[in-house]
N, C-alpha and C positions, 0 to 999 in steps of 0.2 A: 504494500500500500504506500509506504514511504517513497519507494522508487517511482511509482505512478505520479504522486504529488510533485516530486522533484522534476520529473519530465514535463508535467504540465506547466510548472513555474518557468522552466527554461523556455518552453514554447511561447508562453505569454510575454516574457521579456524580449525574446527575439522578434515577436510580432510588433511589439510597441516600438522597438528601435527601427524596424523597417517602415513603420507608419510615419515616423518623424523625418525620414529622408525624403527630399523632393523627388517627384517622379520625372520631372523634366526641368530644363533650364529655360527661362523666359528672358529673351534679350530684345529690348525695344529697338526699333530701327529708326533713329532720328531722321526726320525729313521724308520718310517713306509716304506718309499721308498728310504732308504739310498742307494747310489751308483746306482740308477736307473735313466733312462731318458725316456721321451716320445717323439716320433717322429710322425709327421703327414705328409704323403706323398700323393700327387695327382698322380694317374696313368692314362694315356690316352692310350688306345689300339686301333690301327687301325683295320679295318674289318679283321677278321680271325687271327689277331696277338695273339701270346701266349708266355709264358716264359718257360724256361727250369726248371726241378725240382730243388728246392732249399729249404733252411730252414732259419729261422730268429733267432732262439734261443731267442725268445721273445713271449710275449702275443700279438697276432695280431688280430685286429678287422677291418674287411673290410666293408665299407658302399658304396653301389652303387649309383652313382649320375645320370648317363645317360647310356642308352643302356642295353645290357644283357651280363653277363659274366658267365663262368663256372669255378667253383672252386672244388678242390679235395685235401684232404690230403691222403698220402699213406695209403692204407688199408680201406679207406672210399669211399662212393659213390660220383659220380660227382653231384654237386649241381648247378642248374641254377638259377641265381639271377637277378632281375630287380631293377629299381630305388626304393630306400628306404629300400631294403633288406640288411641283414648283414650276415657275415661269420666270424667264429672264428678259429684261429690256436693256439694251445698250444706251449710252448717253445720246446717240444720234437717232434712236428709234422714235417714231410717233406711235403712241398707244391708240390704235384705231378703235378697238373693241374691248370693253371691260363690262361684263354684265352677268347677272345672276341667271343661270341656265334654267332655273325652275320658276314656274308661275304659281307655285303653292308653298315653297319652303324658302326660308332666308338662307343666306350664305355669309360666311365670315372668312377673311384671310388677313395675313400679315404682309405688310410691304416693308422690306428692308432696303433702304436707299443710301447709297454712298454718293455724296454730291459735294460741290464746292461750298465751303462755309459761307452762310449768308445768302446764297442763291435761293430763288423761290422754289418751293417744293413742286409745284405744278404750274405749267404754262399752257393755256388754251391754244389750239391750232384750228385752222379751217379744214 
């Protein structure tokens, strides 16, 4: 019994020491994202709701949380997305279509946007 307790004590001490050690080294890269900012926005679309064509002048990453949405950049195909799926817009893209694909259920998604600090989040286009 004493041997078992001694073994468990050694294992516990080894585990505690391993937990204190960093798993990785984080090195900031000065100037890598100078004059940039990250915005994270939650969008809720009611059934059938859509937005007008616009652009963000940013790298945009969409992540669908609930429901289904349809996304399209000008010149590209309409893409239907469900929970867990993603969509990317480049800074030069015009976001032609952004709509809830359902006429009965709401949709929710996150927009992660990397843009020039202080620049408008959204710009309307024709």
